[in-house]
C-alpha atoms as one frame of an Amber mdcrd trajectory, in Angstrom:
protein
 -19.778  33.011 -92.759 -17.781  30.758 -90.156 -17.609  32.623 -86.749 -14.478
  32.391 -84.561 -14.457  35.802 -83.132 -14.982  35.373 -79.220 -17.210  38.388
 -79.170 -19.405  36.869 -81.906 -19.469  33.501 -80.163 -20.587  34.903 -76.995
 -23.403  37.218 -78.778 -24.502  33.910 -80.445 -24.196  31.982 -77.128 -26.548
  34.708 -75.291 -29.041  34.658 -78.307 -29.283  30.732 -77.959 -30.154  30.839
 -74.169 -32.784  33.982 -74.817 -34.364  31.891 -78.023 -34.227  28.231 -76.954
 -34.639  28.557 -73.433 -31.428  26.420 -72.380 -29.199  27.091 -69.599 -25.828
  28.996 -69.917 -23.858  25.882 -68.888 -25.156  23.635 -71.336 -24.608  26.163
 -74.178 -21.330  26.935 -72.917 -20.434  23.113 -72.415 -21.970  22.401 -76.290
 -19.863  25.049 -77.903 -16.731  23.865 -76.125 -17.068  20.614 -77.860 -15.756
  22.967 -81.156 -18.888  22.656 -83.626 -18.552  24.745 -86.760 -20.522  28.295
 -86.027 -22.041  29.975 -88.840 -23.619  33.334 -88.912 -24.887  36.380 -90.783
 -24.802  39.935 -89.742 -27.278  42.556 -90.614 -26.414  46.290 -89.998 -23.499
  44.927 -88.169 -25.595  42.891 -85.836 -25.484  38.762 -85.680 -28.959  38.306
 -87.304 -28.774  34.444 -87.900 -26.875  31.549 -86.666 -26.289  27.583 -86.496
 -24.046  25.443 -85.672 -22.705  22.277 -87.873 -21.543  19.353 -86.064 -19.303
  16.917 -88.272 -20.672  13.289 -88.375 -19.490   9.964 -90.247 -21.646   8.019
 -92.462 -20.198   4.723 -94.027 -16.900   6.883 -94.402 -18.826  10.130 -95.724
 -18.464  13.557 -93.764 -22.103  14.529 -93.238 -23.105  17.725 -91.258 -25.831
  17.900 -88.637 -27.258  21.212 -89.076 -28.306  22.319 -85.450 -29.451  25.336
 -83.425 -30.485  27.346 -86.636 -31.796  30.583 -85.150 -32.940  34.130 -86.281
 -33.011  37.325 -84.019 -36.661  38.335 -83.883 -36.397  41.725 -85.243 -34.616
  40.234 -88.355 -36.982  37.455 -88.896 -39.122  36.806 -92.035 -36.359  38.447
 -94.213 -35.070  35.275 -95.810 -31.972  35.397 -94.018 -32.164  31.807 -92.533
 -32.394  30.392 -96.452 -29.467  32.748 -97.321 -27.518  31.269 -94.526 -28.432
  27.382 -95.108 -27.418  28.071 -98.627 -24.008  29.525 -97.726 -23.580  26.693
 -95.269 -24.341  24.125 -97.732 -22.004  25.836-100.201 -19.047  26.083 -97.759
 -19.226  22.530 -96.434 -19.243  21.001-100.130 -16.316  22.757-100.968 -14.778
  21.324 -97.711 -15.535  17.601 -98.980 -19.002  17.114 -96.942 -21.127  14.759
 -98.636 -24.349  16.257 -97.447 -26.020  17.851 -94.409 -29.107  16.892 -92.225
 -31.546  18.551 -89.812 -34.311  17.706 -87.683 -37.128  20.330 -88.205 -38.613
  21.198 -84.347 -41.939  20.539 -85.606 -43.938  19.409 -88.901 -44.997  22.901
 -90.188 -41.284  23.475 -90.867 -41.124  20.711 -93.386 -42.368  22.950 -96.076
 -40.036  25.754 -95.144 -36.817  23.541 -95.425 -37.978  21.962 -98.866 -37.962
  25.602-100.165 -34.495  25.784 -98.786 -33.662  22.459-100.665 -34.005  19.777
 -98.234 -36.204  16.614 -98.579 -37.873  14.796 -95.913 -36.350  11.580 -96.648
 -33.972  10.264 -93.577 -36.076   8.381 -91.123 -35.629   8.983 -87.268 -36.373
   6.440 -84.733 -39.324   6.218 -82.603 -41.503   3.531 -80.848 -44.591   3.641
 -78.886 -44.266  -0.015 -77.267 -41.228  -0.799 -75.197 -40.289  -3.461 -72.758
 -37.871  -2.574 -70.148 -35.655  -4.997 -69.170 -35.415  -6.066 -65.228 -32.976
  -4.312 -63.587 -31.830  -1.499 -65.876 -29.976   1.315 -64.706 -29.144   4.316
 -66.733 -25.629   4.553 -67.817 -23.283   6.917 -70.529 -21.401   4.415 -72.646
 -17.722   4.412 -72.712 -15.809   5.529 -75.576 -14.764   1.955 -75.909 -18.341
   0.726 -75.663 -19.568   3.217 -78.329 -17.074   2.524 -80.596 -17.972  -1.038
 -80.884 -21.700  -0.336 -81.806 -22.264  -1.031 -85.606 -23.967   2.435 -86.053
 -23.580   4.002 -89.716 -24.255   7.406 -88.721 -21.736   8.293 -85.697 -20.565
  11.430 -83.991 -17.535  12.136 -81.945 -17.451  10.162 -78.709 -17.085  13.720
 -76.480 -20.326  15.137 -78.248 -22.143  11.885 -77.748 -20.904  11.540 -74.034
 -22.390  14.861 -73.682 -25.720  14.576 -75.034 -26.454  11.376 -73.073 -25.239
  12.814 -69.842 -27.411  15.762 -70.652 -30.219  13.699 -71.641 -30.065  11.738
 -68.192 -29.906  15.090 -66.382 -33.026  16.072 -67.957 -35.006  12.954 -66.878
 -34.681  10.479 -70.089 -33.408   7.085 -69.772 -30.999   4.619 -71.394 -30.700
   0.821 -72.299 -27.926  -0.913 -73.339 -26.393  -4.449 -74.354 -23.579  -5.625
 -76.251 -24.942  -4.537 -79.492 -27.736  -1.798 -79.023 -27.777   1.649 -77.037
 -31.273   3.300 -76.835 -31.935   6.679 -75.102 -35.515   7.539 -74.809 -38.124
   9.519 -72.702 -41.738   8.907 -71.885 -44.267  11.539 -73.423 -47.816  10.987
 -72.672 -47.593   7.505 -71.752 -45.650   6.547 -74.731 -41.805   5.727 -74.932
 -40.149   7.617 -77.323 -36.554   6.847 -78.826 -34.297  10.357 -78.784 -31.013
   8.135 -79.681 -31.154   4.741 -81.155 -27.637   2.910 -81.963 -29.780   0.076
 -83.176 -31.427  -1.468 -86.364 -34.376  -2.866 -84.435 -36.916   0.109 -84.228
 -39.985   1.290 -86.001 -39.405   4.395 -88.019 -42.088   6.946 -88.424 -40.612
  10.421 -88.049 -38.292  12.193 -90.630 -35.450  14.140 -90.717 -34.802  16.554
 -94.000 -31.405  16.099 -95.759 -29.442  17.692 -98.739 -26.879  15.883-100.505
 -23.888  17.139-102.457 -22.486  15.510-105.454 -24.787  12.584-106.282 -24.360
  11.376-102.746 -27.529   9.371-101.539 -28.094   7.904 -98.236 -28.547   4.296
 -97.877 -31.557   2.490 -96.163 -29.711   2.194 -92.933 -29.175   5.735 -92.629
 -31.635   6.247 -90.202 -31.101   9.329 -87.566 -31.464   8.844 -83.891 -29.883
  11.542 -82.412 -30.265  13.367 -79.268 -29.403  16.992 -78.218 -31.425  18.768
 -75.665
């Protein structure tokens, strides 16, 4: 069910901090951006929950599923699959064309496949990247963001929050008139976290589930960032 009760929201935020380890200020600001909050209750308690962030892909409403979690004592009971089924049914009724998520690790691919998701939506990573001289980290203005020709876009306020948080956590950005890239360094390699560009190597995958015959195009790669 969609959660709107303030007390339930506070419980979900508390669970988020405990399970994912994010700070309270981050979680408060994320929830202030009004994502759709879904949850199941078991024995009167919030047992599983997730957020849905609405995005637009070439004119289609798409749901980005983020922060899927189950409280420890309720795990291994099939609750997350039940919640995902309910979320997909609700979003389809609301006119969404599909949903996608980024598994935290490759071990989860098989789990989400059981839930009806397919590993078919490339994300963006590169291992070789030339830093332009004099690059300074920045968050694009609303006008600069809107000018980017990127097929899968989120609301600007969420974009701004994500990039600002990324920079605060030690990430970097590169941008010019046509492209915006947010990246971090991992084990000596440059890893793209968000890429509003088509000129990157694709070698990781998100998982998606489509409704009503909708299909992703070749340009629907995902370079989402939400730390």
